[in-house]
gemmi code that builds the backbone of each chain (N, CA, C; Angstrom):
import gemmi

chains = {
    "A": [
        ("UNK", (0.832, -1.171, 0.020), (0.020, 0.029, -0.036), (0.937, 1.215, 0.002)),
        ("UNK", (0.305, 2.437, -0.496), (1.106, 3.496, -0.652), (1.303, 4.323, 0.677)),
        ("UNK", (2.497, 4.967, 0.784), (2.771, 5.744, 1.910), (4.184, 6.343, 1.817)),
        ("UNK", (4.643, 6.894, 2.885), (5.897, 7.495, 2.979), (6.620, 6.794, 4.102)),
        ("UNK", (7.803, 6.402, 3.817), (8.738, 5.678, 4.769), (9.926, 6.561, 5.129)),
        ("UNK", (10.165, 6.567, 6.437), (11.479, 7.272, 6.873), (12.247, 6.235, 7.626)),
        ("UNK", (13.476, 6.320, 7.432), (14.395, 5.477, 8.210), (15.760, 6.110, 8.539)),
        ("UNK", (16.308, 5.732, 9.760), (15.751, 4.937, 10.706), (14.700, 5.723, 11.653)),
        ("UNK", (14.150, 5.016, 12.515), (13.203, 5.749, 13.407), (13.887, 6.512, 14.425)),
        ("UNK", (15.011, 5.866, 14.978), (15.912, 6.640, 16.029), (17.267, 6.564, 15.417)),
        ("UNK", (17.982, 7.703, 15.632), (19.258, 7.808, 15.159), (20.190, 8.570, 16.169)),
        ("UNK", (21.316, 8.077, 16.365), (22.248, 8.710, 17.356), (23.578, 9.069, 16.602)),
        ("UNK", (24.008, 10.176, 16.780), (25.159, 10.696, 16.096), (26.116, 11.359, 17.125)),
        ("UNK", (27.381, 11.204, 16.802), (28.369, 11.920, 17.629), (28.469, 13.343, 17.121)),
        ("UNK", (28.805, 14.197, 17.917), (28.970, 15.456, 17.555), (30.145, 15.711, 16.449)),
        ("UNK", (29.876, 16.512, 15.470), (30.937, 16.684, 14.422), (30.724, 15.761, 13.189)),
        ("UNK", (29.710, 14.664, 13.394), (29.560, 13.901, 12.245), (28.323, 14.324, 11.353)),
        ("UNK", (28.398, 14.040, 10.067), (27.264, 14.247, 9.168), (26.403, 12.942, 9.294)),
        ("UNK", (25.166, 13.157, 9.014), (24.171, 12.008, 9.052), (23.176, 12.252, 8.083)),
        ("UNK", (22.673, 11.225, 7.329), (21.712, 11.255, 6.341), (20.388, 10.524, 6.729)),
        ("UNK", (19.265, 11.290, 6.626), (17.959, 10.696, 6.987), (17.282, 10.391, 5.612)),
        ("UNK", (16.733, 9.198, 5.672), (15.990, 8.745, 4.409), (14.511, 9.018, 4.378)),
        ("UNK", (14.116, 9.325, 3.186), (12.591, 9.505, 3.009), (12.294, 9.010, 1.599)),
        ("UNK", (11.295, 8.107, 1.591), (10.880, 7.391, 0.367), (9.432, 7.436, 0.322)),
        ("UNK", (8.841, 7.890, -0.916), (7.405, 7.788, -1.096), (6.947, 7.059, -2.340)),
        ("UNK", (5.863, 6.273, -2.228), (5.399, 5.619, -3.458), (4.055, 6.079, -3.854)),
        ("UNK", (3.723, 7.318, -3.516), (2.428, 7.920, -3.718), (2.447, 8.585, -5.072)),
        ("UNK", (3.552, 8.586, -5.863), (3.738, 9.290, -7.083), (3.554, 10.880, -6.897)),
        ("UNK", (3.908, 11.279, -5.780), (3.802, 12.720, -5.488), (4.984, 13.454, -6.124)),
        ("UNK", (4.678, 14.689, -6.622), (5.748, 15.523, -7.296), (6.643, 16.258, -6.115)),
        ("UNK", (5.835, 16.711, -5.157), (6.544, 17.638, -4.169), (6.867, 16.857, -2.823)),
        ("UNK", (8.026, 17.226, -2.269), (8.426, 16.506, -1.107), (9.017, 17.661, -0.180)),
        ("UNK", (8.962, 17.405, 1.208), (9.356, 18.437, 2.124), (10.030, 17.719, 3.295)),
        ("UNK", (10.893, 18.506, 4.010), (11.542, 18.127, 5.323), (11.124, 19.140, 6.270)),
        ("UNK", (10.602, 18.752, 7.489), (10.367, 19.530, 8.546), (11.130, 19.110, 9.874)),
        ("UNK", (11.412, 20.108, 10.708), (12.015, 19.939, 11.957), (10.996, 20.243, 13.029)),
        ("UNK", (10.926, 19.324, 14.089), (10.014, 19.645, 15.191), (10.827, 19.410, 16.458)),
        ("UNK", (10.814, 20.533, 17.268), (11.463, 20.505, 18.551), (10.367, 20.285, 19.696)),
        ("UNK", (10.798, 19.848, 20.927), (9.841, 19.463, 21.835), (8.842, 20.646, 22.162)),
        ("UNK", (7.570, 20.357, 22.094), (6.598, 21.304, 22.444), (6.354, 22.388, 21.434)),
        ("UNK", (6.947, 22.205, 20.267), (6.820, 23.295, 19.262), (6.185, 22.709, 18.015)),
        ("UNK", (5.829, 23.700, 17.114), (5.254, 23.271, 15.880), (6.369, 22.873, 14.918)),
        ("UNK", (6.002, 22.697, 13.617), (6.912, 22.176, 12.580), (7.531, 23.496, 11.896)),
        ("UNK", (8.809, 23.381, 11.550), (9.440, 24.333, 10.784), (10.058, 23.734, 9.548)),
        ("UNK", (9.915, 24.368, 8.386), (10.277, 23.886, 7.080), (11.774, 24.072, 6.855)),
        ("UNK", (12.388, 22.915, 6.541), (13.892, 22.917, 6.239), (14.136, 23.191, 4.857)),
        ("UNK", (13.632, 22.208, 3.968), (13.879, 22.209, 2.554), (12.591, 21.660, 1.876)),
        ("UNK", (12.304, 21.993, 0.672), (11.265, 21.337, -0.145), (11.687, 21.177, -1.593)),
        ("UNK", (11.074, 20.316, -2.272), (11.313, 20.051, -3.584), (9.932, 19.823, -4.379)),
        ("UNK", (9.877, 20.583, -5.469), (8.676, 20.554, -6.196), (8.776, 19.564, -7.334)),
        ("UNK", (9.984, 19.237, -7.772), (10.134, 18.455, -8.963), (11.602, 17.773, -8.826)),
        ("UNK", (11.757, 16.754, -9.552), (13.123, 16.118, -9.551), (14.202, 17.066, -9.919)),
        ("UNK", (15.327, 16.888, -9.224), (16.526, 17.762, -9.561), (16.287, 19.214, -9.305)),
        ("UNK", (15.300, 19.613, -8.363), (15.137, 20.981, -7.955), (14.707, 20.971, -6.505)),
        ("UNK", (15.256, 21.907, -5.779), (14.751, 22.047, -4.353), (15.047, 23.517, -3.937)),
        ("UNK", (14.321, 23.902, -2.934), (14.463, 25.235, -2.322), (14.584, 25.289, -0.920)),
        ("UNK", (15.317, 26.237, -0.352), (15.391, 26.363, 1.105), (14.112, 26.729, 1.693)),
        ("UNK", (13.942, 26.187, 2.947), (12.791, 26.595, 3.656), (13.263, 27.677, 4.708)),
        ("UNK", (12.667, 27.659, 5.824), (12.886, 28.707, 6.833), (14.165, 28.459, 7.694)),
        ("UNK", (14.707, 27.193, 7.732), (15.772, 26.912, 8.650), (16.677, 26.059, 7.944)),
        ("UNK", (17.174, 26.342, 6.716), (17.983, 25.476, 5.881), (19.441, 25.356, 6.389)),
        ("UNK", (19.890, 26.298, 7.119), (21.379, 26.349, 7.455), (21.744, 25.092, 8.161)),
        ("UNK", (22.837, 24.489, 7.680), (23.352, 23.238, 8.346), (22.715, 22.038, 7.830)),
        ("UNK", (21.915, 22.149, 6.775), (21.260, 20.898, 6.252), (21.539, 21.043, 4.685)),
        ("UNK", (21.555, 19.740, 4.106), (21.526, 19.691, 2.619), (20.594, 18.591, 2.165)),
        ("UNK", (20.169, 18.676, 0.936), (19.205, 17.701, 0.400), (19.629, 17.360, -1.049)),
        ("UNK", (18.934, 16.240, -1.621), (19.108, 15.984, -2.947), (17.687, 15.430, -3.440)),
        ("UNK", (17.486, 15.583, -4.764), (16.195, 14.952, -5.232), (16.564, 14.459, -6.679)),
        ("UNK", (17.265, 13.309, -6.704), (17.671, 12.582, -7.906), (16.524, 11.821, -8.471)),
        ("UNK", (15.664, 11.342, -7.565), (14.655, 10.485, -8.060), (13.218, 11.011, -7.479)),
        ("UNK", (12.204, 10.843, -8.113), (10.864, 11.350, -7.673), (10.485, 10.713, -6.338)),
        ("UNK", (10.899, 9.497, -6.065), (10.428, 8.817, -4.862), (11.295, 9.135, -3.617)),
        ("UNK", (12.558, 9.698, -3.796), (13.351, 9.817, -2.706), (13.815, 11.300, -2.536)),
        ("UNK", (13.932, 11.585, -1.179), (14.302, 13.056, -0.820), (15.051, 12.998, 0.436)),
        ("UNK", (16.462, 12.453, 0.402), (17.246, 12.324, 1.550), (17.718, 13.694, 2.179)),
        ("UNK", (17.663, 13.800, 3.399), (18.190, 14.898, 4.133), (19.495, 14.658, 4.896)),
        ("UNK", (20.580, 15.454, 4.651), (21.813, 15.315, 5.408), (21.846, 16.414, 6.454)),
        ("UNK", (22.048, 15.988, 7.662), (22.282, 16.977, 8.762), (23.884, 17.054, 8.823)),
        ("UNK", (24.394, 18.210, 8.542), (25.791, 18.351, 8.631), (26.329, 18.782, 9.946)),
        ("UNK", (27.648, 18.735, 10.107), (28.217, 19.191, 11.431), (28.073, 20.664, 11.682)),
        ("UNK", (27.653, 21.419, 10.613), (27.434, 22.816, 10.737), (26.111, 23.215, 11.370)),
        ("UNK", (25.316, 22.188, 11.510), (24.034, 22.356, 12.221), (24.236, 22.475, 13.767)),
        ("UNK", (24.034, 23.615, 14.317), (24.423, 23.871, 15.782), (23.731, 22.999, 16.697)),
        ("UNK", (22.458, 22.710, 16.443), (21.673, 22.141, 17.452), (20.706, 21.049, 16.668)),
        ("UNK", (21.354, 19.921, 16.248), (20.566, 19.049, 15.510), (19.575, 18.152, 16.143)),
        ("UNK", (19.656, 17.997, 17.339), (18.829, 17.023, 18.088), (17.384, 17.468, 18.005)),
        ("UNK", (16.521, 16.734, 17.339), (15.175, 17.070, 17.071), (14.466, 15.789, 16.391)),
        ("UNK", (13.226, 16.017, 16.105), (12.341, 15.111, 15.433), (12.205, 15.538, 14.029)),
        ("UNK", (12.467, 14.756, 12.995), (12.486, 15.168, 11.624), (11.432, 14.473, 10.877)),
        ("UNK", (10.604, 15.339, 10.260), (9.395, 14.704, 9.507), (9.505, 14.969, 8.041)),
        ("UNK", (9.257, 14.015, 7.250), (9.220, 14.166, 5.852), (7.827, 14.119, 5.340)),
        ("UNK", (7.576, 14.911, 4.288), (6.168, 14.910, 3.751), (6.089, 14.963, 2.221)),
        ("UNK", (5.103, 14.739, 1.662), (4.902, 14.779, 0.207), (3.460, 15.287, -0.139)),
        ("UNK", (3.364, 15.917, -1.345), (2.110, 16.266, -1.833), (2.015, 16.143, -3.346)),
        ("UNK", (0.796, 16.069, -3.884), (0.610, 15.836, -5.280), (1.334, 16.902, -6.120)),
        ("UNK", (1.051, 18.193, -5.669), (1.742, 19.205, -6.508), (1.449, 20.542, -5.729)),
        ("UNK", (1.513, 21.599, -6.511), (1.462, 22.985, -5.898), (0.346, 23.776, -6.290)),
        ("UNK", (-0.384, 23.414, -7.395), (-1.375, 24.379, -7.846), (-2.807, 23.754, -7.721)),
        ("UNK", (-3.712, 24.541, -7.451), (-5.149, 24.090, -7.307), (-5.335, 23.414, -5.995)),
        ("UNK", (-6.541, 23.105, -5.651), (-6.889, 22.586, -4.371), (-6.511, 21.119, -4.214)),
        ("UNK", (-6.267, 20.394, -5.303), (-5.984, 18.934, -5.245), (-4.591, 18.838, -4.725)),
        ("UNK", (-3.730, 19.818, -4.906), (-2.326, 19.636, -4.447), (-1.958, 20.127, -3.102)),
        ("UNK", (-2.948, 20.364, -2.228), (-2.420, 21.136, -1.123), (-2.338, 20.295, 0.043)),
        ("UNK", (-2.841, 19.167, 0.245), (-2.547, 18.310, 1.470), (-1.176, 17.758, 1.429)),
        ("UNK", (-0.569, 17.882, 2.489), (0.711, 17.132, 2.617), (0.550, 15.987, 3.510)),
        ("UNK", (1.075, 14.886, 3.126), (1.022, 13.691, 3.809), (2.447, 13.314, 4.457)),
        ("UNK", (2.450, 12.934, 5.607), (3.629, 12.789, 6.436), (4.076, 11.388, 6.625)),
        ("UNK", (5.373, 11.175, 6.753), (5.948, 9.911, 7.185), (6.019, 9.885, 8.741)),
        ("UNK", (6.565, 8.725, 9.231), (6.487, 8.474, 10.733), (7.621, 9.270, 11.409)),
        ("UNK", (8.515, 9.814, 10.759), (9.516, 10.652, 11.472), (10.719, 9.837, 11.839)),
        ("UNK", (11.818, 10.598, 11.953), (13.160, 10.144, 12.512), (13.516, 11.046, 13.718)),
        ("UNK", (13.816, 10.318, 14.788), (14.323, 11.152, 15.989), (15.790, 11.015, 16.087)),
        ("UNK", (16.427, 12.265, 15.896), (17.798, 12.335, 15.844), (18.401, 12.857, 17.168)),
        ("UNK", (19.240, 12.183, 17.722), (19.920, 12.638, 18.930), (21.418, 12.782, 18.715)),
        ("UNK", (21.992, 13.869, 19.147), (23.376, 14.015, 19.018), (24.012, 13.884, 20.447)),
        ("UNK", (24.979, 12.966, 20.505), (25.579, 12.606, 21.725), (26.815, 13.425, 22.038)),
    ],
    "B": [
        ("UNK", (3.282, 38.393, 5.865), (3.784, 37.259, 6.497), (2.602, 36.373, 6.947)),
        ("UNK", (2.712, 35.165, 7.004), (1.650, 34.301, 7.479), (1.926, 33.917, 8.897)),
        ("UNK", (0.862, 33.795, 9.697), (1.097, 33.404, 11.165), (-0.168, 32.633, 11.638)),
        ("UNK", (0.098, 31.554, 12.432), (-1.019, 30.801, 12.905), (-0.723, 30.736, 14.391)),
        ("UNK", (-1.756, 31.047, 15.160), (-1.625, 31.023, 16.664), (-2.596, 30.023, 17.215)),
        ("UNK", (-2.150, 29.055, 17.988), (-2.854, 28.154, 18.819), (-2.624, 28.515, 20.249)),
        ("UNK", (-3.586, 29.274, 20.785), (-3.216, 29.866, 22.195), (-3.182, 28.842, 23.375)),
        ("UNK", (-3.949, 27.736, 23.083), (-4.006, 26.758, 24.116), (-2.995, 25.708, 23.944)),
        ("UNK", (-2.021, 25.621, 24.881), (-0.898, 24.692, 24.716), (-1.268, 23.302, 25.184)),
        ("UNK", (-2.167, 23.200, 26.186), (-2.590, 21.885, 26.595), (-4.034, 21.925, 27.096)),
        ("UNK", (-4.847, 20.869, 26.870), (-6.206, 20.897, 27.345), (-6.435, 19.466, 27.863)),
        ("UNK", (-6.931, 19.322, 29.011), (-7.148, 18.059, 29.696), (-8.692, 17.910, 29.912)),
        ("UNK", (-9.272, 16.718, 29.409), (-10.705, 16.623, 29.587), (-10.918, 15.157, 30.090)),
        ("UNK", (-12.037, 14.871, 30.491), (-12.483, 13.501, 30.971), (-13.279, 12.980, 29.706)),
        ("UNK", (-13.068, 11.634, 29.552), (-13.723, 11.035, 28.409), (-15.199, 11.423, 28.357)),
        ("UNK", (-15.652, 11.518, 27.131), (-16.969, 11.921, 26.775), (-17.270, 13.455, 26.920)),
        ("UNK", (-16.339, 14.195, 27.347), (-16.597, 15.641, 27.296), (-16.193, 16.164, 25.897)),
        ("UNK", (-16.756, 17.319, 25.597), (-16.441, 17.968, 24.332), (-15.179, 18.938, 24.618)),
        ("UNK", (-14.429, 19.002, 23.460), (-13.288, 19.877, 23.629), (-13.135, 20.607, 22.331)),
        ("UNK", (-12.878, 21.934, 22.531), (-12.711, 22.795, 21.312), (-11.256, 23.392, 21.380)),
        ("UNK", (-10.696, 23.304, 20.117), (-9.299, 23.751, 19.911), (-9.360, 25.122, 19.141)),
        ("UNK", (-8.784, 26.042, 19.495), (-8.778, 27.443, 18.899), (-7.665, 27.472, 17.935)),
        ("UNK", (-7.889, 28.219, 16.775), (-6.893, 28.486, 15.873), (-7.221, 29.880, 15.228)),
        ("UNK", (-6.242, 30.712, 15.334), (-6.324, 32.057, 14.691), (-5.159, 32.215, 13.793)),
        ("UNK", (-5.564, 32.721, 12.643), (-4.526, 33.005, 11.655), (-4.416, 34.354, 11.133)),
        ("UNK", (-3.311, 34.699, 10.561), (-3.018, 36.019, 9.982), (-2.518, 35.933, 8.507)),
        ("UNK", (-3.080, 36.588, 7.563), (-2.568, 36.535, 6.172), (-3.144, 37.673, 5.473)),
        ("UNK", (-2.494, 38.167, 4.599), (-3.030, 39.230, 3.670), (-3.631, 38.805, 2.425)),
        ("UNK", (-3.400, 37.456, 2.217), (-4.001, 36.860, 0.956), (-5.510, 36.792, 1.035)),
        ("UNK", (-6.159, 36.825, -0.127), (-7.654, 36.576, -0.123), (-7.941, 35.171, -0.362)),
        ("UNK", (-7.048, 34.409, -0.966), (-7.188, 32.961, -1.241), (-6.154, 32.242, -0.509)),
        ("UNK", (-6.459, 31.341, 0.267), (-5.587, 30.529, 1.113), (-6.259, 29.275, 1.575)),
        ("UNK", (-5.457, 28.454, 2.206), (-6.068, 27.085, 2.715), (-5.640, 26.974, 4.139)),
        ("UNK", (-6.583, 26.274, 4.842), (-6.411, 25.980, 6.270), (-6.499, 24.497, 6.412)),
        ("UNK", (-5.692, 23.984, 7.378), (-5.580, 22.577, 7.646), (-5.638, 22.336, 9.138)),
        ("UNK", (-6.108, 21.062, 9.564), (-5.805, 20.575, 10.825), (-5.153, 19.259, 10.592)),
        ("UNK", (-4.113, 19.030, 11.518), (-3.445, 17.697, 11.433), (-3.440, 17.135, 12.942)),
        ("UNK", (-3.484, 15.810, 13.138), (-3.325, 15.270, 14.469), (-1.964, 14.508, 14.541)),
        ("UNK", (-1.313, 14.693, 15.613), (-0.123, 13.937, 15.899), (-0.188, 13.128, 17.082)),
        ("UNK", (-0.541, 11.812, 16.900), (-0.566, 10.922, 18.072), (0.858, 10.678, 18.615)),
        ("UNK", (0.905, 9.951, 19.702), (2.192, 9.677, 20.367), (3.254, 9.063, 19.479)),
        ("UNK", (2.821, 8.447, 18.458), (3.742, 7.673, 17.535), (4.624, 8.715, 16.770)),
        ("UNK", (4.010, 9.972, 16.534), (4.697, 10.975, 15.920), (4.335, 11.405, 14.519)),
        ("UNK", (3.758, 10.503, 13.849), (3.333, 10.800, 12.423), (2.128, 11.804, 12.448)),
        ("UNK", (2.185, 12.757, 11.546), (1.017, 13.679, 11.474), (0.010, 13.135, 10.486)),
        ("UNK", (-1.242, 13.171, 11.036), (-2.327, 12.584, 10.223), (-3.202, 13.779, 9.817)),
        ("UNK", (-3.411, 13.902, 8.433), (-4.218, 15.004, 7.936), (-5.711, 14.700, 8.281)),
        ("UNK", (-6.321, 15.773, 8.810), (-7.749, 15.754, 9.180), (-8.626, 16.459, 8.181)),
        ("UNK", (-8.347, 17.644, 7.924), (-9.268, 18.437, 6.986), (-8.524, 19.600, 6.348)),
        ("UNK", (-8.907, 19.950, 5.150), (-8.484, 21.094, 4.439), (-9.716, 22.066, 4.162)),
        ("UNK", (-9.537, 23.307, 4.397), (-10.717, 24.259, 4.128), (-10.113, 25.374, 3.323)),
        ("UNK", (-10.820, 25.661, 2.163), (-10.487, 26.750, 1.333), (-11.080, 28.140, 1.879)),
        ("UNK", (-10.331, 29.155, 1.639), (-10.838, 30.476, 2.173), (-12.150, 30.883, 1.612)),
        ("UNK", (-12.459, 30.506, 0.501), (-13.656, 30.956, -0.054), (-14.903, 30.082, 0.093)),
        ("UNK", (-14.706, 29.086, 1.038), (-15.780, 28.180, 1.517), (-15.898, 28.241, 2.958)),
        ("UNK", (-16.989, 28.973, 3.370), (-17.056, 29.175, 4.813), (-18.139, 28.150, 5.452)),
        ("UNK", (-18.536, 27.212, 4.793), (-19.395, 26.120, 5.342), (-18.737, 25.421, 6.464)),
        ("UNK", (-19.374, 25.245, 7.600), (-18.696, 24.456, 8.520), (-18.863, 22.955, 8.142)),
        ("UNK", (-18.020, 22.119, 8.699), (-18.007, 20.694, 8.348), (-18.040, 19.787, 9.581)),
        ("UNK", (-18.646, 18.738, 9.383), (-18.771, 17.648, 10.422), (-18.276, 16.387, 9.838)),
        ("UNK", (-17.431, 15.711, 10.567), (-17.113, 14.332, 10.127), (-17.037, 13.514, 11.411)),
        ("UNK", (-18.074, 12.736, 11.487), (-18.214, 11.939, 12.840), (-18.218, 12.706, 14.042)),
        ("UNK", (-17.328, 12.560, 14.910), (-17.246, 13.361, 16.132), (-16.482, 14.579, 15.977)),
        ("UNK", (-15.946, 14.844, 14.790), (-15.112, 16.010, 14.588), (-15.948, 17.078, 13.863)),
        ("UNK", (-15.783, 18.304, 14.232), (-16.488, 19.367, 13.432), (-15.528, 20.564, 13.395)),
        ("UNK", (-15.772, 21.370, 12.452), (-14.852, 22.559, 12.282), (-15.693, 23.823, 12.045)),
        ("UNK", (-15.320, 24.913, 12.642), (-16.063, 26.237, 12.486), (-15.040, 27.157, 11.890)),
        ("UNK", (-15.342, 27.651, 10.658), (-14.421, 28.514, 9.961), (-15.088, 29.848, 9.961)),
        ("UNK", (-14.516, 30.857, 10.511), (-15.132, 32.263, 10.458), (-14.125, 33.128, 9.963)),
        ("UNK", (-14.258, 33.576, 8.703), (-13.290, 34.463, 8.094), (-13.245, 35.805, 8.669)),
        ("UNK", (-14.394, 36.307, 9.241), (-14.533, 37.595, 9.870), (-13.647, 37.752, 11.052)),
        ("UNK", (-13.352, 36.626, 11.746), (-12.524, 36.655, 12.950), (-11.134, 35.966, 12.677)),
        ("UNK", (-10.956, 35.527, 11.458), (-9.737, 34.767, 11.020), (-9.559, 33.639, 12.019)),
        ("UNK", (-10.507, 32.763, 12.190), (-10.418, 31.622, 13.103), (-10.986, 30.358, 12.347)),
        ("UNK", (-10.339, 29.302, 12.722), (-10.675, 27.942, 12.201), (-10.610, 26.943, 13.348)),
        ("UNK", (-11.701, 26.970, 14.215), (-11.606, 26.212, 15.376), (-12.134, 24.741, 15.087)),
        ("UNK", (-11.768, 23.869, 16.003), (-11.935, 22.483, 15.751), (-12.556, 21.835, 17.179)),
        ("UNK", (-13.611, 21.151, 16.984), (-14.267, 20.586, 18.234), (-14.310, 19.070, 18.027)),
        ("UNK", (-14.020, 18.384, 19.122), (-14.185, 16.953, 19.252), (-15.406, 16.736, 20.221)),
        ("UNK", (-16.358, 16.116, 19.784), (-17.496, 15.863, 20.527), (-17.314, 14.423, 21.166)),
        ("UNK", (-17.762, 14.298, 22.481), (-17.788, 13.126, 23.140), (-16.337, 12.434, 23.039)),
        ("UNK", (-15.270, 13.159, 23.537), (-13.958, 12.750, 23.424), (-13.755, 11.322, 23.884)),
        ("UNK", (-12.742, 10.716, 23.366), (-12.251, 9.275, 23.663), (-10.793, 9.386, 23.982)),
        ("UNK", (-10.388, 8.357, 24.711), (-8.931, 8.323, 25.104), (-8.057, 8.370, 23.808)),
        ("UNK", (-8.517, 7.764, 22.687), (-7.719, 7.652, 21.481), (-7.569, 9.023, 20.862)),
        ("UNK", (-8.339, 10.028, 21.344), (-8.227, 11.390, 20.809), (-7.058, 12.087, 21.368)),
        ("UNK", (-6.405, 11.479, 22.432), (-5.284, 12.094, 23.050), (-4.102, 12.197, 21.965)),
        ("UNK", (-3.609, 13.371, 21.751), (-2.665, 13.720, 20.672), (-2.371, 15.183, 20.800)),
        ("UNK", (-1.473, 15.650, 19.909), (-1.285, 17.052, 19.646), (-1.844, 17.378, 18.376)),
        ("UNK", (-2.637, 18.433, 18.393), (-3.328, 18.845, 17.137), (-2.740, 20.240, 16.619)),
        ("UNK", (-2.441, 20.159, 15.368), (-1.838, 21.439, 14.648), (-2.794, 21.950, 13.648)),
        ("UNK", (-2.929, 23.244, 13.720), (-3.546, 24.084, 12.642), (-2.476, 24.665, 11.773)),
        ("UNK", (-2.709, 24.703, 10.427), (-1.749, 25.161, 9.513), (-2.493, 26.009, 8.395)),
        ("UNK", (-1.632, 26.861, 7.805), (-2.143, 27.867, 6.829), (-1.186, 27.706, 5.581)),
        ("UNK", (-1.763, 27.859, 4.445), (-1.011, 27.781, 3.154), (-1.503, 28.795, 2.190)),
        ("UNK", (-0.612, 29.466, 1.632), (-1.044, 30.402, 0.513), (-1.480, 29.656, -0.684)),
        ("UNK", (-2.282, 30.213, -1.608), (-2.738, 29.678, -2.815), (-1.601, 29.203, -3.671)),
        ("UNK", (-0.678, 30.076, -3.756), (0.462, 29.682, -4.621), (1.649, 29.192, -3.637)),
        ("UNK", (2.408, 28.261, -4.150), (3.563, 27.707, -3.343), (3.114, 26.569, -2.425)),
        ("UNK", (4.195, 26.142, -1.784), (4.068, 24.882, -0.982), (4.085, 25.099, 0.488)),
        ("UNK", (4.559, 26.176, 0.975), (4.961, 26.225, 2.337), (3.577, 26.281, 3.258)),
        ("UNK", (3.693, 25.393, 4.304), (2.736, 25.280, 5.319), (3.185, 26.100, 6.455)),
        ("UNK", (2.427, 26.919, 7.032), (2.797, 27.610, 8.360), (2.011, 27.058, 9.354)),
        ("UNK", (2.672, 26.405, 10.373), (2.011, 25.687, 11.448), (1.865, 26.502, 12.675)),
        ("UNK", (0.854, 26.254, 13.486), (0.681, 26.859, 14.735), (1.605, 25.918, 15.659)),
        ("UNK", (1.623, 26.398, 16.885), (2.440, 25.732, 17.913), (1.957, 24.449, 18.449)),
        ("UNK", (0.636, 24.159, 18.111), (0.005, 22.865, 18.475), (-0.645, 23.004, 19.833)),
        ("UNK", (-1.726, 22.258, 19.985), (-2.380, 22.038, 21.227), (-2.465, 20.606, 21.621)),
        ("UNK", (-1.885, 20.307, 22.798), (-1.833, 18.865, 23.324), (-3.236, 18.559, 23.961)),
        ("UNK", (-3.870, 17.538, 23.480), (-5.226, 17.180, 24.160), (-4.932, 15.860, 24.967)),
        ("UNK", (-5.275, 15.911, 26.146), (-5.197, 14.674, 27.028), (-6.613, 14.320, 27.455)),
        ("UNK", (-7.069, 13.113, 27.025), (-8.337, 12.684, 27.327), (-8.167, 11.539, 28.508)),
        ("UNK", (-8.701, 11.758, 29.618), (-8.682, 10.856, 30.664), (-9.790, 9.944, 30.789)),
        ("UNK", (-9.553, 8.690, 30.988), (-10.676, 7.760, 31.156), (-11.480, 7.975, 32.361)),
    ],
}
model = gemmi.Model(1)
for chain_id, residues in chains.items():
    chain = gemmi.Chain(chain_id)
    for i, (resn, *xyz) in enumerate(residues, 1):
        res = gemmi.Residue()
        res.name, res.seqid = resn, gemmi.SeqId(i, " ")
        for name, pos in zip(("N", "CA", "C"), xyz):
            atom = gemmi.Atom()
            atom.name, atom.element = name, gemmi.Element(name[0])
            atom.pos, atom.b_iso = gemmi.Position(*pos), 0.0
            res.add_atom(atom)
        chain.add_residue(res)
    model.add_chain(chain)
structure = gemmi.Structure()
structure.add_model(model)
structure.setup_entities()
């Protein structure tokens, strides 16, 4: 059945290391997104991609990088430049960007990243 | 700039009580979309409803109902006869007609006690 998968569910990283979070969708959605959620707070947009081989910075892109080589996949790399990377990371996708059909974003189960 | 405010950080009720979650938004756009999402303890956000700015009809889906009032820029959510399974964090979000960005409120944690 269709959906969004994120792996791993829990991730531990030593300070100074880069780490890549996986996000895969089989919904045939064009647009994909990465959000960060800190305890007791709402979601903040890191990066988004409307189409393969294209992506844009969100509100808090510093210290993160992404790629969109395939429609189904949108991995997020948390680099050592990210000052406070411990957070819950959520990936989402949507059909597109125009018209009412393209507006709902559907979310994956999330990855909880802890920097030791 | 877009902004969504959920003034209630946490609401605690006893099972079968009704609970209303407030959402107030700010936007200069005339066309926009409003959403509610549920985040259970597992962490995944579950889409509940989308409302277009030009459709002010209230909506009911089972025990859930939504009251959209453009005049007061509010999009409130009511759970009728709450159940323990309704315990979650609920987010209200706003999206412009053009573009992808969702602006989220800070969320309201609902705790339903048996």
